[in-house]
C-alpha positions in Angstrom: 53.5 -47.7 -108.6 51.9 -46.1 -105.5 48.5 -47.4 -104.5 45.5 -45.3 -105.7 43.6 -43.3 -103.0 40.4 -44.8 -104.4 41.5 -48.1 -102.8 42.2 -46.5 -99.4 39.4 -47.9 -97.2 40.6 -45.8 -94.3 40.0 -42.7 -96.5 36.6 -43.9 -97.4 35.6 -44.5 -93.7 36.9 -41.0 -92.9 34.7 -39.5 -95.6 31.7 -41.4 -94.4 32.3 -40.2 -90.8 32.6 -36.6 -91.9 29.4 -36.7 -93.9 27.6 -38.4 -91.1 28.7 -35.7 -88.7 26.7 -33.2 -90.7 23.5 -35.3 -90.4 23.6 -36.9 -93.9 23.5 -40.7 -94.4 24.9 -40.9 -98.0 26.9 -43.9 -99.0 30.4 -43.2 -100.4 30.8 -44.9 -103.9 34.3 -43.6 -104.6 36.6 -41.1 -103.0 40.0 -39.7 -104.1 42.6 -37.2 -102.9 42.9 -34.2 -105.3 44.6 -30.8 -105.4 42.3 -27.8 -105.6 43.3 -24.6 -107.4 41.5 -21.6 -108.9 41.5 -20.9 -112.6 41.5 -17.4 -114.2 38.3 -15.6 -115.4 37.0 -16.3 -118.9 38.5 -19.7 -119.3 40.9 -22.3 -117.9 43.8 -20.4 -116.4 47.3 -21.8 -116.3 47.8 -24.1 -113.3 50.1 -22.3 -110.8 50.4 -24.4 -107.7 53.3 -22.4 -106.4 51.6 -19.0 -106.7 51.0 -17.3 -103.3 47.4 -16.3 -104.3 46.6 -19.6 -106.2 48.3 -22.2 -104.1 47.0 -25.7 -104.5 45.0 -27.0 -101.5 44.6 -30.6 -100.6 41.0 -31.9 -100.8 39.1 -35.1 -101.1 36.4 -35.6 -103.8 33.8 -38.2 -102.8 31.0 -39.5 -105.1 28.0 -40.4 -102.9 24.6 -41.9 -103.4 21.4 -41.7 -101.3 18.4 -44.0 -101.8 14.9 -42.5 -101.3 12.2 -45.1 -102.1 12.5 -45.9 -105.9 14.8 -42.9 -106.6 18.5 -42.7 -106.1 20.2 -39.3 -105.7 23.9 -38.8 -106.4 26.2 -36.1 -105.1 29.8 -34.9 -105.5 31.1 -33.8 -102.1 34.3 -31.8 -101.4 35.9 -32.5 -98.1 38.8 -30.7 -96.5 41.2 -31.4 -93.6 40.5 -29.6 -90.3 43.2 -28.5 -87.9 43.2 -31.9 -86.3 43.5 -33.7 -89.6 39.9 -34.8 -89.6 37.9 -34.7 -92.8 34.9 -32.3 -92.7 32.5 -31.4 -95.6 33.4 -28.1 -97.4 30.9 -28.1 -100.3 28.4 -30.4 -102.0 27.2 -30.5 -105.6 24.3 -32.3 -107.1 25.4 -34.5 -110.0 22.1 -33.8 -111.8 23.3 -30.2 -112.3 26.7 -31.3 -113.9 26.6 -30.2 -117.5 30.2 -30.1 -118.6 33.5 -31.9 -117.9 36.5 -30.0 -119.3 40.1 -31.2 -119.2 42.7 -28.5 -119.0 44.6 -28.2 -122.3 47.5 -26.4 -120.7 48.3 -29.3 -118.4 50.6 -31.7 -120.4 49.9 -34.5 -118.0 46.1 -34.3 -118.6 45.4 -34.8 -114.9 43.7 -31.4 -114.3 40.0 -30.9 -115.1 37.1 -28.6 -114.3 33.5 -29.7 -113.4 30.9 -27.2 -114.7 27.6 -27.0 -112.8 24.7 -25.0 -114.2 23.2 -23.9 -110.8 26.2 -21.9 -109.4 25.1 -18.5 -108.1 27.9 -16.6 -109.8 28.9 -17.8 -113.3 31.5 -14.9 -113.6 33.8 -16.5 -111.0 36.0 -19.2 -112.5 35.2 -22.7 -111.1 37.9 -24.6 -109.2 40.4 -26.9 -111.0 41.0 -30.4 -109.7 44.3 -32.1 -110.3 44.8 -35.9 -109.9 48.1 -37.8 -109.3 47.9 -39.6 -112.6 45.7 -40.1 -115.6 44.4 -43.5 -114.5 43.0 -41.9 -111.3 41.4 -39.2 -113.4 39.8 -41.8 -115.7 38.5 -43.8 -112.8 36.8 -40.8 -111.1 35.3 -39.4 -114.4 34.1 -42.8 -115.6 32.4 -43.3 -112.2 30.7 -39.9 -112.5 29.6 -40.5 -116.2 28.2 -43.9 -115.4 26.2 -42.6 -112.5 24.8 -39.8 -114.8 23.8 -42.4 -117.4 22.3 -44.8 -114.9 20.3 -42.4 -112.7 19.7 -39.4 -115.1 19.6 -41.1 -118.5 22.2 -38.8 -120.1 25.8 -37.7 -119.7 27.3 -34.2 -119.5 29.3 -32.6 -122.2 32.9 -33.7 -122.3 35.6 -31.3 -123.6 39.3 -32.0 -124.1 38.9 -35.7 -123.8 37.8 -38.5 -126.2 34.8 -40.4 -125.0 35.6 -43.3 -127.2 39.1 -43.4 -125.8 37.6 -43.5 -122.4 35.3 -46.4 -123.4 38.2 -48.3 -124.8 40.1 -47.7 -121.6 37.2 -49.0 -119.6 36.8 -52.0 -121.9 40.4 -53.0 -121.6 40.1 -52.8 -117.8 38.6 -55.9 -116.2 35.0 -55.1 -114.8 33.3 -56.6 -111.9 30.1 -55.8 -110.0 30.4 -54.7 -106.5 27.5 -54.1 -104.2 27.6 -51.3 -101.7 25.1 -51.7 -98.9 24.1 -50.0 -95.8 21.4 -50.4 -93.2 18.8 -48.7 -95.4 19.3 -51.0 -98.4 21.8 -51.9 -101.2 23.0 -49.6 -103.9 24.5 -51.5 -106.9 27.2 -50.0 -109.1 29.4 -51.4 -111.8 33.0 -50.7 -111.0 36.2 -51.2 -113.0 39.2 -53.0 -111.7 42.8 -53.1 -113.0 45.5 -55.0 -111.1 44.2 -53.5 -107.9 40.6 -53.4 -107.0 39.5 -50.7 -109.4 35.7 -50.2 -109.5 33.7 -48.2 -112.1 30.1 -48.5 -113.5 29.0 -50.2 -116.7 30.3 -49.0 -120.1 28.7 -46.3 -122.2 28.1 -48.9 -125.0 27.9 -52.5 -123.9 30.0 -55.2 -125.6 26.9 -57.0 -127.0 25.5 -53.8 -128.6 28.9 -53.1 -130.1 29.0 -56.6 -131.7 25.5 -56.3 -133.1 26.3 -53.0 -134.7 29.4 -54.4 -136.3 27.5 -57.5 -137.6 24.8 -55.3 -139.1 27.3 -53.0 -140.8 29.1 -56.0 -142.2 26.1 -57.9 -143.6 24.3 -54.9 -145.1 26.1 -53.0 -147.8 24.5 -49.5 -148.1 26.5 -48.4 -151.1 26.2 -44.8 -150.4 29.4 -43.9 -152.2 27.6 -41.9 -154.9 24.5 -39.8 -154.2 22.8 -40.4 -157.6 23.1 -44.2 -157.4 21.8 -44.1 -153.8 18.8 -42.0 -154.9 17.9 -44.4 -157.7 18.2 -47.3 -155.4 15.8 -45.6 -152.9 13.2 -45.0 -155.7 13.2 -48.7 -156.8 12.7 -49.8 -153.3 9.8 -47.4 -152.8 8.0 -48.7 -156.0 8.4 -52.2 -154.8 6.8 -51.3 -151.4 3.8 -49.7 -153.1 3.3 -52.7 -155.4 3.3 -55.0 -152.3 0.6 -52.8 -150.6 -1.8 -52.9 -153.7 -1.5 -56.6 -153.9 -2.4 -56.9 -150.2 -5.6 -54.8 -150.7 -6.8 -57.0 -153.7 -6.6 -60.1 -151.5 -9.1 -58.5 -148.9 -12.0 -57.7 -151.5 -14.5 -60.1 -149.9 -14.1 -58.7 -146.5 -14.7 -55.2 -147.9 -18.0 -56.2 -149.5 -19.3 -57.6 -146.2 -18.4 -54.4 -144.5 -20.3 -52.3 -147.1 -23.5 -54.4 -146.7 -23.4 -53.9 -143.0 -23.1 -50.1 -143.5 -26.1 -50.0 -145.8 -28.3 -51.8 -143.2 -27.1 -49.4 -140.5 -28.0 -46.3 -142.7 -31.6 -47.6 -143.2 -32.0 -47.9 -139.4 -30.7 -44.4 -138.9 -33.2 -42.9 -141.4 -36.1 -44.5 -139.6 -34.9 -43.2 -136.2 -34.6 -39.7 -137.6 -38.2 -39.8 -138.8 -39.5 -40.9 -135.4 -37.4 -38.1 -133.6 -39.0 -35.5 -135.9 -42.5 -36.5 -134.9 -41.6 -36.4 -131.2 -39.9 -33.0 -131.5 -43.1 -31.5 -133.0 -45.3 -32.7 -130.2 -42.8 -31.4 -127.6 -42.7 -27.9 -129.2 -46.4 -27.6 -128.9 -46.3 -28.6 -125.3 -43.5 -26.0 -124.6 -45.6 -23.2 -126.1 -48.6 -24.1 -123.9 -46.5 -24.1 -120.8 -44.9 -20.8 -121.6 -48.3 -19.2 -122.1 -49.5 -20.5 -118.7 -46.4 -19.2 -117.0 -46.7 -15.8 -118.5 -50.2 -15.3 -117.3 -49.2 -16.6 -113.8 -46.3 -14.2 -113.6 -48.5 -11.2 -114.5 -50.8 -12.1 -111.6 -48.0 -12.5 -109.2 -46.4 -9.2 -110.3 -49.7 -7.3 -109.9 -50.1 -8.7 -106.4 -46.5 -7.9 -105.4 -46.9 -4.3 -106.8 -50.1 -3.7 -104.8 -48.4 -4.8 -101.6 -45.3 -2.7 -102.3 -47.5 0.3 -103.1 -49.3 0.0 -99.8 -46.0 -0.2 -97.9 -44.6 2.8 -99.7 -47.6 4.9 -99.0 -47.5 3.9 -95.3 -43.8 4.9 -95.2 -44.5 8.2 -96.9 -47.3 9.0 -94.5 -44.9 8.3 -91.6 -42.4 10.8 -93.1 -45.1 13.5 -93.6 -46.7 13.3 -90.1 -45.3 15.5 -87.3 -45.6 13.9 -83.8 -47.6 16.3 -81.5 -45.1 16.2 -78.7 -42.2 17.1 -81.0 -44.3 19.9 -82.7 -45.0 21.4 -79.2 -41.2 21.4 -78.3 -40.1 22.9 -81.6 -42.6 25.7 -81.7 -43.0 26.9 -78.1 -41.2 24.6 -75.7 -38.9 25.9 -72.9 -35.1 25.6 -73.0 -34.6 25.0 -69.3 -32.3 22.1 -68.3 -35.3 19.9 -67.4 -36.7 20.2 -70.9 -33.5 19.7 -72.9 -34.0 15.9 -73.3 -37.3 16.5 -75.1 -35.8 19.4 -77.1 -32.9 17.1 -78.2 -35.3 14.3 -79.3 -37.4 16.8 -81.2 -34.3 18.1 -82.9 -33.2 14.6 -83.8 -36.6 13.9 -85.4 -36.6 17.3 -87.3 -33.1 16.7 -88.6 -33.9 13.2 -89.9 -37.3 14.3 -91.3 -35.7 17.1 -93.4 -32.9 14.8 -94.5 -35.4 12.1 -95.5 -37.3 14.6 -97.7 -34.3 15.8 -99.6 -34.2 14.9 -103.3 -31.1 12.7 -102.9 -32.7 10.6 -100.2 -36.2 10.2 -101.6 -37.5 8.5 -104.7 -37.6 10.9 -107.7 -41.3 10.1 -108.2 -42.1 11.6 -104.8 -40.1 14.8 -105.3 -42.8 16.5 -107.4 -45.8 15.4 -105.3 -47.7 18.3 -103.8 -48.0 16.7 -100.4 -44.2 16.2 -100.2 -43.5 19.8 -101.4 -45.9 21.2 -98.8 -44.6 19.1 -96.0 -41.0 20.1 -96.9 -41.9 23.8 -96.8 -43.6 23.2 -93.4 -40.5 21.4 -92.0 -38.2 24.3 -93.2 -40.5 26.8 -91.5 -40.5 24.8 -88.3 -36.7 24.6 -88.5 -36.3 28.3 -88.9 -38.6 29.0 -85.9 -36.7 26.5 -83.7 -33.3 27.8 -84.6 -34.3 31.4 -84.1 -35.7 30.6 -80.6 -32.7 28.5 -79.6 -30.1 31.0 -80.8 -31.8 33.8 -79.0 -31.9 31.8 -75.8 -28.2 30.9 -76.0 -27.1 34.5 -76.8 -28.8 35.6 -73.6 -27.8 32.5 -71.6 -24.0 32.9 -72.0 -23.7 36.5 -70.8 -26.1 35.8 -67.9 -24.0 32.8 -66.8 -20.8 34.8 -66.9 -22.4 37.8 -65.2 -23.4 35.5 -62.3 -19.8 34.5 -61.9 -18.5 38.0 -62.2 -21.0 39.1 -59.4 -19.7 36.5 -57.1 -16.6 37.9 -55.4 -15.6 34.5 -54.1 -14.5 33.6 -57.6 -11.7 36.2 -57.7 -8.6 37.0 -55.7 -8.8 39.6 -53.0 -6.3 41.2 -50.7 -4.9 38.5 -48.5 -6.7 35.7 -50.5 -5.3 34.2 -53.7 -8.1 32.5 -55.6 -7.4 29.8 -58.2 -9.9 30.1 -61.2 -12.4 27.2 -61.4 -14.6 26.9 -64.4 -15.8 23.3 -63.8 -19.3 24.4 -62.9 -19.6 26.8 -65.8 -18.5 24.0 -68.3 -20.9 21.6 -66.7 -23.8 24.0 -67.3 -22.6 24.7 -70.9 -22.3 21.0 -71.7 -26.1 20.8 -71.1 -26.5 22.7 -74.4 -23.7 21.0 -76.4 -26.1 18.7 -78.3 -28.4 21.7 -78.9 -25.5 23.5 -80.5 -24.7 20.6 -82.7 -28.3 20.5 -84.0 -28.3 24.3 -84.5 -25.1 23.9 -86.7 -26.6 21.0 -88.7 -29.9 23.0 -89.2 -28.4 26.4 -89.9 -24.7 27.1 -89.9 -25.1 30.8 -90.2 -26.5 31.1 -86.7 -23.2 29.7 -85.1 -21.0 32.8 -85.6 -23.2 35.1 -83.4 -23.4 32.4 -80.7 -19.6 31.9 -80.8 -19.0 35.6 -80.5 -21.3 35.9 -77.6 -19.6 33.1 -75.8 -16.1 34.3 -76.5 -16.8 37.9 -75.5 -18.5 36.9 -72.2 -15.8 34.3 -71.3 -13.0 36.8 -72.2 -14.3 39.3 -69.6 -14.2 36.5 -67.0 -10.7 35.3 -67.8 -9.3 38.9 -67.9 -10.9 39.7 -64.6 -9.4 36.6 -63.0 -5.9 37.1 -64.5 -5.9 40.8 -63.5 -7.0 40.1 -59.9 -4.7 37.1 -59.6 -1.7 39.1 -60.9 -2.3 42.1 -58.7 -2.7 39.9 -55.6 0.5 38.0 -56.5 2.4 41.3 -56.6 0.8 42.6 -53.4 1.3 39.5 -51.4 4.8 38.9 -52.5 7.5 39.4 -49.8 10.2 40.0 -52.4 12.0 43.3 -52.1 14.3 45.1 -54.5 17.3 43.0 -54.7 20.9 44.2 -54.3 22.1 42.7 -57.5 25.9 42.9 -57.7 27.0 45.7 -60.0 30.4 46.5 -61.5 30.7 50.1 -60.3 30.7 51.8 -56.9 32.7 51.1 -53.8 34.7 47.9 -53.8 33.0 46.4 -50.8 29.4 47.2 -51.9 26.8 45.0 -53.5 27.5 41.8 -51.6 25.3 39.0 -52.8 22.5 37.9 -50.6 20.8 34.5 -50.5 17.4 34.1 -52.3 14.6 34.2 -49.7 11.5 35.2 -51.8 12.1 35.7 -55.5 9.7 37.6 -57.7 10.0 34.6 -60.1 7.9 32.6 -57.6 4.9 34.9 -58.4 5.5 34.4 -62.1 5.7 30.6 -61.6 2.4 30.6 -59.8 0.8 32.7 -62.6 2.1 30.3 -65.2 1.1 27.2 -63.3 -2.4 28.4 -62.8 -3.3 30.1 -66.0 -1.5 28.2 -68.7 -3.5 24.9 -68.1 -6.6 27.0 -67.8 -6.1 28.7 -71.2 -5.3 25.3 -72.8 -8.5 23.8 -71.4 -10.6 26.8 -72.5 -9.2 26.7 -76.0 -9.9 23.0 -76.4 -13.3 23.3 -74.8 -14.2 26.1 -77.2 -13.2 24.1 -80.3 -15.4 21.1 -79.1 -18.3 23.0 -77.5 -18.8 25.3 -80.4 -18.6 22.5 -83.0 -15.5 23.5 -84.9 -14.7 20.8 -87.5 -11.0 20.7 -86.5 -8.7 18.4 -84.6 -6.6 19.1 -81.4 -5.2 22.6 -81.4 -1.5 23.3 -82.1 0.6 26.2 -83.3 1.0 26.6 -87.0 2.4 29.4 -89.1 1.3 32.7 -87.6 -0.5 35.2 -89.9 -1.4 38.7 -88.7 -5.1 39.4 -88.5 -4.3 43.1 -87.8 -1.7 44.5 -90.2 -1.2 47.7 -88.1 -0.4 45.8 -84.9 3.1 44.9 -83.7 4.5 41.6 -84.9 5.2 40.4 -81.4 1.6 41.0 -80.1 -0.2 37.8 -79.4 -3.5 39.5 -80.3 -2.4 39.7 -83.9 -1.6 36.0 -84.3 -4.1 33.8 -86.1 -4.2 30.2 -85.2 -4.5 27.1 -87.2 -5.5 23.6 -86.1 -3.6 20.7 -87.5 -5.0 17.2 -87.9 -2.8 14.2 -87.6 -4.7 12.1 -90.1 -7.4 14.3 -91.7 -7.2 17.8 -93.2 -9.2 20.6 -91.7 -11.8 22.9 -93.3 -10.1 26.3 -94.1 -13.3 28.1 -93.4 -13.6 26.5 -90.0 -10.0 27.3 -89.3 -10.6 31.0 -90.0 -13.6 31.1 -87.8 -11.7 29.3 -85.0 -8.8 31.7 -85.3 -11.2 34.7 -84.9 -13.0 33.1 -81.9 -9.7 32.3 -80.1 -8.5 35.8 -80.6 -11.7 37.2 -79.1 -11.6 34.6 -76.2 -8.1 35.1 -75.0 -7.0 38.5 -76.3 -5.8 40.9 -73.6 -4.7 38.4 -71.0 -1.1 38.7 -72.2 -0.9 42.2 -70.6 -1.2 40.8 -67.1 1.7 38.4 -67.8 3.8 41.2 -69.2 3.1 43.4 -66.2 4.1 40.6 -63.9 7.4 40.0 -65.8 8.2 43.8 -65.8 7.5 44.0 -62.1 9.8 41.0 -61.4 12.6 42.5 -63.5 12.4 45.8 -61.7 12.7 44.1 -58.3 15.4 41.6 -59.3 16.8 41.5 -62.8 18.3 38.1 -62.1 14.8 36.6 -61.6 14.6 36.6 -65.4 16.8 33.5 -65.3 14.2 31.6 -63.3 11.3 32.9 -65.3 13.0 31.9 -68.5 13.6 28.4 -67.2 9.9 28.1 -66.1 8.7 29.3 -69.5 11.1 27.0 -71.4 9.9 24.0 -69.4 6.3 24.7 -70.3 7.2 25.1 -73.9 9.1 21.8 -74.2 7.8 19.6 -71.5 4.0 20.2 -72.1 4.2 21.1 -75.8 1.7 18.4 -76.7 -0.9 19.8 -74.3 -0.5 23.5 -75.2 -2.9 25.0 -77.7 -1.7 27.3 -80.5 -2.6 30.6 -78.8 -1.0 29.5 -75.5 2.2 28.5 -77.2 2.4 31.8 -78.9 1.9 33.5 -75.6 4.7 31.5 -74.0 7.0 32.3 -77.0 6.3 36.0 -76.5 6.9 35.8 -72.8 10.2 34.0 -73.4 11.2 36.7 -75.9 10.3 39.5 -73.5 12.2 37.9 -70.6 15.2 37.4 -72.9 15.1 41.0 -74.0 14.9 42.3 -70.4 17.8 40.1 -69.3 19.9 41.1 -72.3 19.3 44.7 -71.2 20.7 43.9 -67.8 23.7 42.2 -69.3 24.3 45.1 -71.7 24.2 47.5 -68.7 26.7 45.4 -66.8 29.0 45.4 -69.9 28.7 49.1 -70.1 29.7 49.5 -66.5 32.8 47.3 -67.2 33.7 49.4 -70.2 33.7 52.6 -68.1 36.8 51.3 -66.3 38.8 51.8 -69.5 38.3 55.6 -69.2 39.4 55.8 -65.5 42.8 56.6 -64.2 45.5 53.9 -64.0 44.2 51.0 -62.0 46.4 49.7 -59.2 46.1 46.0 -58.2 43.0 43.9 -58.9 40.3 45.6 -61.0 37.1 45.8 -58.9 34.9 44.2 -61.5 36.6 40.9 -61.2 35.6 40.0 -57.6 32.2 41.5 -58.3 31.7 39.2 -61.3 32.3 36.2 -59.1 29.6 37.5 -56.8 27.2 38.0 -59.7 28.0 34.5 -61.1 27.4 32.9 -57.7 24.0 34.6 -57.5 23.0 33.8 -61.1 23.7 30.1 -60.4 21.2 30.2 -57.6 18.5 31.3 -60.0 19.0 28.6 -62.7 15.8 26.5 -63.0 16.1 24.3 -66.1 18.0 25.4 -69.2 21.4 27.2 -68.8 21.5 28.8 -72.2 20.5 32.3 -71.0 23.1 32.3 -68.2 25.9 30.8 -70.4 25.3 33.5 -73.0 25.5 36.2 -70.3 28.8 34.7 -69.0 30.2 34.6 -72.5 29.4 38.2 -73.2 30.5 39.6 -69.8 33.7 37.7 -69.4 34.8 38.5 -73.0 34.3 42.2 -72.2 36.2 41.8 -68.9 39.2 40.3 -70.6 39.2 42.9 -73.4 39.0 45.8 -71.0 41.6 44.3 -68.7 44.1 44.2 -71.7 43.3 47.8 -72.4 43.8 48.9 -68.8 47.1 47.1 -68.7 48.3 49.0 -71.7 47.9 52.4 -70.0 51.3 51.9 -68.3 53.5 49.7 -70.5 56.0 49.4 -67.7 53.5 47.5 -65.5 51.6 45.6 -68.2 52.6 42.1 -67.0 52.1 43.0 -63.3 48.5 44.2 -63.9 47.7 41.2 -66.0 49.1 38.5 -63.7 47.5 40.0 -60.6 44.1 40.3 -62.2 44.1 36.9 -64.0 45.2 35.3 -60.7 42.3 37.1 -58.9 39.9 35.8 -61.6 41.0 32.2 -61.1 40.9 32.5 -57.3 37.4 34.0 -57.2 35.9 31.5 -59.7 37.7 28.3 -58.8 34.7 26.7 -57.2 32.2 27.7 -59.9 34.6 26.7 -62.7 34.5 23.1 -61.4 30.8 22.8 -62.0 30.1 25.3 -64.8 31.6 24.3 -68.2 31.3 27.9 -69.7 33.2 29.4 -66.7 35.7 26.5 -66.8 36.6 27.5 -70.4 37.4 31.1 -69.3 39.1 29.8 -66.2 41.6 28.0 -68.4 41.9 31.0 -70.7 42.8 33.2 -67.7 45.3 30.5 -66.4 47.1 30.6 -69.8 47.2 34.4 -69.8 48.5 34.4 -66.2 51.3 32.0 -67.1 52.3 34.1 -70.1 52.4 37.3 -68.0 54.4 35.6 -65.3 56.9 34.3 -67.8 57.4 37.8 -69.5 57.8 39.6 -66.1 60.2 37.0 -64.7 62.4 37.1 -67.9 62.5 40.9 -67.7 63.6 40.8 -64.1 66.3 38.2 -64.8 67.7 40.1 -67.8 67.9 43.4 -65.9 70.2 41.9 -63.2 72.2 39.4 -65.3 72.3 41.2 -68.6 76.0 40.8 -69.4 75.9 37.1 -68.5 73.1 36.2 -70.9 74.2 38.7 -73.6 77.6 36.8 -73.7 75.7 33.5 -74.0 73.6 35.0 -76.8 76.8 36.0 -78.7 78.2 32.5 -78.3 75.0 31.0 -79.8 75.2 33.4 -82.8 78.8 32.6 -83.5 78.2 28.8 -83.3 76.1 29.1 -86.4 79.1 30.0 -88.5 82.2 28.5 -86.8 83.3 25.7 -84.6 83.5 26.0 -80.8 87.3 26.0 -80.9 87.4 29.1 -83.1 85.2 31.3 -80.9 87.8 32.2 -78.2 89.9 33.8 -80.9 87.1 36.2 -81.9 87.2 39.8 -80.8 85.6 40.3 -77.3 85.3 36.5 -76.9 88.7 35.6 -75.5 89.2 33.9 -72.2 90.3 37.2 -70.6 87.0 38.8 -71.8 85.1 35.8 -70.5 86.7 36.1 -67.0 86.0 39.9 -66.9 82.3 39.3 -67.8 82.1 36.5 -65.3 83.6 38.6 -62.5 81.3 41.6 -63.1 78.2 39.4 -63.3 78.7 36.9 -60.4 80.6 39.1 -58.0 78.3 40.1 -55.1 75.8 37.4 -56.2 73.9 37.6 -52.9 73.2 41.3 -53.4 72.2 40.8 -57.0 69.7 38.0 -56.1 68.3 40.2 -53.3 67.9 43.0 -55.7 66.1 40.7 -58.1 63.7 39.7 -55.3 63.0 43.3 -54.4 62.4 44.0 -58.1 59.7 41.3 -58.1 58.2 42.7 -54.9 58.1 46.2 -56.2 54.7 47.4 -57.6 53.0 44.1 -56.5 49.8 44.7 -54.6 48.9 41.0 -54.2 51.5 39.9 -51.7 50.1 36.3 -51.7 51.3 35.9 -55.3 55.0 36.8 -54.4 56.1 33.4 -53.0 54.9 31.4 -56.1 56.3 34.1 -58.4 59.7 34.0 -56.7 59.8 30.2 -57.0 59.0 30.5 -60.7 61.8 33.2 -61.0 64.4 30.9 -59.3 63.5 28.0 -61.5 63.6 30.1 -64.7 67.0 31.5 -63.6 68.4 28.1 -62.9 67.2 26.8 -66.3 68.9 29.7 -68.1 72.1 29.3 -66.0 72.2 25.6 -66.8 72.0 26.4 -70.6 74.8 29.0 -70.1 77.1 26.4 -68.4 76.5 23.9 -71.3 77.7 26.5 -73.8 80.7 27.5 -71.7 81.8 23.9 -71.3 82.1 23.7 -75.1 83.9 27.0 -75.6 86.0 27.4 -72.4 86.3 23.8 -71.0 89.2 24.7 -68.6 87.6 27.7 -67.0 86.1 27.3 -63.5 82.6 28.6 -63.1 80.1 28.4 -60.3 78.2 25.1 -60.8 74.4 24.7 -61.0 74.2 23.0 -57.6 76.2 25.8 -56.0 73.9 28.3 -57.6 70.9 26.4 -56.4 72.2 26.4 -52.8 72.9 30.1 -53.0 69.3 30.7 -54.1 67.9 28.4 -51.5 69.9 30.2 -48.7 68.4 33.6 -49.5 
């Protein structure tokens, strides 16, 4: 019999080394080689060690123990063999979670079992099955596990498919000895079973001494429980005997009971005396508590009266402070000046008046004081003082804003003049306005109804200034610009006209200066208005536009109402409406100066729309976070207007191209093809940012060009292919450089290249068939006959004999030099682009050789003995001409 793996010390040392490599210092109690397989779901599956998907895998099961203080932890470790044959831990189970040991019933040898743990993550997956070499190895491993459960945990798991008593008998019949396993941390003792070899297990489930005591007890005491009635009578007799014995024992202790009763009587007399004394003391204490309570009540009333008097004096003092008006504040509120030097005093007086009115409001004052005559009179006096101050301050500011703007309008140095372009500067104006920012805040807090007239006065005055600045700036830009009317390439007129010129001074530069100067100015003014005029909104941004004038055009910026959006807090709808109205009054009309500049630039050079569109788009996207709502609407309208103007130019160009369709037959290259290359080269110079506008123009113009070219070619069906190949070649030649850098033109370049190749192929095939018609018609007949008969049968068909073949060959190839020269002259005829002829002739020779090669392959199958000019000879003939 082979030695059990449990006795293999080399295996045990390998297990300890593998466990130690993972950082654990467990001591191996027992280890055995097993075969691991996977059972089916829902129960123990049939063991299929030879199955591809359920192949048994060699493993080692090791029972280990770790000592921590007074506790010992036991584990069941699974080790597998690595590529080098070294054992390494694969999985570890805590034996305290083992709740079932089940032996596979479908394994006749009984060597296969399953260990069920209650802490597995997925109970739906069948646990692995372990197969031992023989039943003795199985018993040794399971008894070791059961003994460790009983020793360390106090219970054993459920055992299914195996008799525990049989296991105990097997252990009893096996010689036992105690072996001690020690390590450097301390000993761990285990009882281990041993047969002929050194077989070690733990102590039995039931010791031999306990078993002998149980057998002796069962042998000496006859329970006689064969019949239920006899057993019941017996129990009753024994119960009566026990009660009689108890009564007898009580009668023997009568003297002791009498002594206890006498002691209890003496104790009850003492308790009664104590209760009488406690009653007397309780009465005296109750009288004392009543006297103390009366004294405390009188003392508390005196203290309360004193505290109330002090609090009353404090409240009266506070009320007097609220009702008194400081003389210096009263003078500022009723008749003080609003000059810049007095604004500090005015602001302090406003602060005091605001707080005084707020302190006398019913919600901020004690309800007892609300009905006092002094409080009501003072409140009315404060309200009158407030109305007087608000009226004076509003009147001053309504006059101050126009006077401030008038002073700037009267200063010609603030505006552009002939030969001098003046950038608007509102820093000084805003500095002077900020002097009265706190005053406006107090006016709003005191009387909101006074804010609307002040806002209107400010917006109306500032609107005049901004419109004057934009008008003068725009006029001076147009007057000082050196741009002249551009000779933009058109698609009609003489062929050599409208040559593109380089950009020296584009009208778009004037538009760029206008945008660069005024867009930040408008953004700053919009933001300053919202803060200076105390609008309860956050930073300005564009929202859904709603028309404030139903009769106005939808694209007019003066009809767009603005909203302010808050990133965290919602805005007051009433404040939004007021802000929309003020922004409209502040900036309305300035768009006309931008429109005039755009129209002027378009008239001078329509292609400047490309640069203006790029500039506008850059401001819309790059500075979108800084642009207020009105300015963004203005930029959107400018972009739309520029797009419409440029679309008008593109439509005009397309119309000029379409006019070629109604002209007489075109000879050579259509004029609009080279002119388009000039136009495209000039358009690329104007690109400043996004290419969308230019790419859309390319798409529309080139599509019309190709459509009109096809229609022009159809005027003379005889020359369709010549017209197409010449014009598509001219298109590729003129746009070669641009197509390498412009993806949109590259797409149409490839489209023209494909059309050119198709036209060349059609024209070349036509020329070849004209001069070698009989040759290739004979080849076509052969191909048709080969569908229905074998090659050997074809020479016997009518018109296909060898004599017919020789006649056809003689008529087709006799005077080959003249025929090829005639074919070259045919290609040269009606060709206006002489530079295309060499490449076209090369294509023609190559196509002819390909067709002639195909012809010779057919002839070799039908007439193998006939001598025909070879391909190489034909190639030499073509090369010599």
